[in-house]
NUKOLVO-265690 format. One record per atom (N, C-alpha, C): atom name; y, x, z; residue number from 1. Coordinates in Angstrom, 1 decimal. Last residue first. Layout:
@atomo=CA, c2=Y, c1=X, c3=Z, num=NUM
...
//
This chain:
@atomo=N, c2=108.0, c1=102.8, c3=104.2, num=40
@atomo=CA, c2=108.2, c1=103.9, c3=104.8, num=40
@atomo=C, c2=107.5, c1=105.4, c3=104.3, num=40
@atomo=N, c2=108.0, c1=100.9, c3=102.4, num=39
@atomo=CA, c2=109.1, c1=101.7, c3=102.2, num=39
@atomo=C, c2=109.7, c1=102.6, c3=103.2, num=39
@atomo=N, c2=105.6, c1=99.5, c3=101.7, num=38
@atomo=CA, c2=106.7, c1=99.1, c3=102.9, num=38
@atomo=C, c2=107.8, c1=99.7, c3=102.8, num=38
@atomo=N, c2=104.2, c1=101.5, c3=100.2, num=37
@atomo=CA, c2=104.5, c1=100.3, c3=99.2, num=37
@atomo=C, c2=105.4, c1=99.2, c3=100.6, num=37
@atomo=N, c2=106.0, c1=104.4, c3=100.8, num=36
@atomo=CA, c2=104.8, c1=103.8, c3=100.6, num=36
@atomo=C, c2=105.2, c1=102.4, c3=100.2, num=36
@atomo=N, c2=107.4, c1=107.3, c3=99.2, num=35
@atomo=CA, c2=107.6, c1=106.3, c3=99.6, num=35
@atomo=C, c2=106.0, c1=105.4, c3=99.5, num=35
@atomo=N, c2=107.7, c1=111.0, c3=99.8, num=34
@atomo=CA, c2=106.7, c1=110.1, c3=99.0, num=34
@atomo=C, c2=106.8, c1=109.0, c3=100.0, num=34
@atomo=N, c2=109.8, c1=112.5, c3=97.7, num=33
@atomo=CA, c2=110.1, c1=111.9, c3=98.9, num=33
@atomo=C, c2=108.5, c1=111.0, c3=98.6, num=33
@atomo=N, c2=112.3, c1=115.8, c3=97.3, num=32
@atomo=CA, c2=110.9, c1=115.0, c3=97.4, num=32
@atomo=C, c2=111.0, c1=114.3, c3=98.2, num=32
@atomo=N, c2=115.1, c1=117.2, c3=95.9, num=31
@atomo=CA, c2=114.2, c1=116.7, c3=97.3, num=31
@atomo=C, c2=113.5, c1=116.1, c3=96.8, num=31
@atomo=N, c2=115.7, c1=120.8, c3=95.1, num=30
@atomo=CA, c2=115.4, c1=119.3, c3=94.9, num=30
@atomo=C, c2=114.8, c1=118.8, c3=95.7, num=30
@atomo=N, c2=116.5, c1=123.6, c3=95.8, num=29
@atomo=CA, c2=117.5, c1=122.8, c3=95.7, num=29
@atomo=C, c2=117.0, c1=120.9, c3=95.5, num=29
@atomo=N, c2=114.0, c1=124.8, c3=93.5, num=28
@atomo=CA, c2=114.8, c1=124.9, c3=94.7, num=28
@atomo=C, c2=116.4, c1=124.0, c3=94.7, num=28
@atomo=N, c2=111.8, c1=122.8, c3=92.6, num=27
@atomo=CA, c2=112.9, c1=124.0, c3=92.2, num=27
@atomo=C, c2=113.5, c1=123.3, c3=93.7, num=27
@atomo=N, c2=108.3, c1=121.6, c3=92.9, num=26
@atomo=CA, c2=110.1, c1=121.4, c3=93.6, num=26
@atomo=C, c2=110.4, c1=122.7, c3=93.8, num=26
@atomo=N, c2=105.6, c1=120.2, c3=90.9, num=25
@atomo=CA, c2=106.3, c1=121.4, c3=91.8, num=25
@atomo=C, c2=107.6, c1=120.8, c3=92.0, num=25
@atomo=N, c2=102.3, c1=118.4, c3=91.7, num=24
@atomo=CA, c2=103.7, c1=118.5, c3=91.3, num=24
@atomo=C, c2=104.3, c1=119.7, c3=91.6, num=24
@atomo=N, c2=99.2, c1=116.0, c3=91.8, num=23
@atomo=CA, c2=99.9, c1=117.6, c3=91.4, num=23
@atomo=C, c2=101.8, c1=117.8, c3=90.9, num=23
@atomo=N, c2=97.0, c1=114.7, c3=93.2, num=22
@atomo=CA, c2=98.3, c1=114.9, c3=92.8, num=22
@atomo=C, c2=98.5, c1=116.0, c3=93.4, num=22
@atomo=N, c2=94.5, c1=112.7, c3=93.6, num=21
@atomo=CA, c2=94.9, c1=114.3, c3=92.0, num=21
@atomo=C, c2=96.0, c1=114.3, c3=92.1, num=21
@atomo=N, c2=94.7, c1=110.8, c3=95.7, num=20
@atomo=CA, c2=94.1, c1=111.5, c3=94.8, num=20
@atomo=C, c2=94.7, c1=112.1, c3=93.7, num=20
@atomo=N, c2=95.5, c1=109.1, c3=98.7, num=19
@atomo=CA, c2=96.3, c1=109.9, c3=97.9, num=19
@atomo=C, c2=95.7, c1=110.5, c3=97.1, num=19
@atomo=N, c2=93.8, c1=107.8, c3=100.3, num=18
@atomo=CA, c2=95.4, c1=107.2, c3=100.2, num=18
@atomo=C, c2=96.1, c1=107.7, c3=98.8, num=18
@atomo=N, c2=90.6, c1=106.4, c3=101.2, num=17
@atomo=CA, c2=91.3, c1=107.3, c3=100.3, num=17
@atomo=C, c2=93.0, c1=106.9, c3=100.1, num=17
@atomo=N, c2=88.8, c1=105.4, c3=103.4, num=16
@atomo=CA, c2=90.2, c1=105.2, c3=102.4, num=16
@atomo=C, c2=90.9, c1=106.0, c3=102.0, num=16
@atomo=N, c2=86.6, c1=107.3, c3=104.1, num=15
@atomo=CA, c2=86.3, c1=105.8, c3=104.0, num=15
@atomo=C, c2=87.6, c1=105.3, c3=103.0, num=15
@atomo=N, c2=87.8, c1=109.1, c3=106.1, num=14
@atomo=CA, c2=86.4, c1=109.3, c3=104.4, num=14
@atomo=C, c2=86.3, c1=107.9, c3=103.8, num=14
@atomo=N, c2=90.8, c1=108.0, c3=106.8, num=13
@atomo=CA, c2=89.3, c1=108.6, c3=107.2, num=13
@atomo=C, c2=88.9, c1=108.9, c3=105.9, num=13
@atomo=N, c2=93.5, c1=108.5, c3=105.9, num=12
@atomo=CA, c2=93.0, c1=108.6, c3=107.2, num=12
@atomo=C, c2=91.8, c1=108.4, c3=108.0, num=12
@atomo=N, c2=93.9, c1=110.7, c3=102.7, num=11
@atomo=CA, c2=93.3, c1=109.6, c3=103.7, num=11
@atomo=C, c2=93.6, c1=109.6, c3=105.1, num=11
@atomo=N, c2=93.5, c1=112.7, c3=100.2, num=10
@atomo=CA, c2=93.9, c1=112.6, c3=101.3, num=10
@atomo=C, c2=93.8, c1=111.3, c3=101.7, num=10
@atomo=N, c2=92.4, c1=115.3, c3=97.7, num=9
@atomo=CA, c2=92.3, c1=113.8, c3=98.0, num=9
@atomo=C, c2=92.7, c1=114.0, c3=99.4, num=9
@atomo=N, c2=94.0, c1=117.5, c3=96.4, num=8
@atomo=CA, c2=92.9, c1=116.7, c3=95.6, num=8
@atomo=C, c2=92.6, c1=115.5, c3=95.9, num=8
@atomo=N, c2=97.3, c1=118.2, c3=96.2, num=7
@atomo=CA, c2=96.2, c1=117.5, c3=96.4, num=7
@atomo=C, c2=94.8, c1=117.2, c3=95.8, num=7
@atomo=N, c2=99.4, c1=121.2, c3=95.3, num=6
@atomo=CA, c2=98.3, c1=120.3, c3=94.6, num=6
@atomo=C, c2=97.5, c1=119.1, c3=95.5, num=6
@atomo=N, c2=102.6, c1=121.8, c3=94.7, num=5
@atomo=CA, c2=101.5, c1=121.5, c3=95.7, num=5
@atomo=C, c2=100.6, c1=120.5, c3=94.7, num=5
@atomo=N, c2=104.5, c1=124.8, c3=94.4, num=4
@atomo=CA, c2=103.6, c1=123.6, c3=93.6, num=4
@atomo=C, c2=102.5, c1=123.3, c3=94.7, num=4
@atomo=N, c2=107.8, c1=125.2, c3=94.6, num=3
@atomo=CA, c2=106.5, c1=125.2, c3=95.6, num=3
@atomo=C, c2=105.8, c1=124.4, c3=94.6, num=3
@atomo=N, c2=109.4, c1=128.4, c3=93.0, num=2
@atomo=CA, c2=109.2, c1=126.8, c3=93.0, num=2
@atomo=C, c2=108.3, c1=126.8, c3=93.9, num=2
@atomo=N, c2=111.4, c1=131.0, c3=91.4, num=1
@atomo=CA, c2=110.8, c1=130.1, c3=92.5, num=1
@atomo=C, c2=110.5, c1=128.9, c3=92.7, num=1
//
């Protein structure tokens, strides 16, 4: 069993796209983090 993630587009507003065309799968026991330029 796994978790599949698909993000077409995400952001703070229609003019500010932060993520685009992101696709990944996470297996049981795996940890995933999304870290920005400032480390947060």
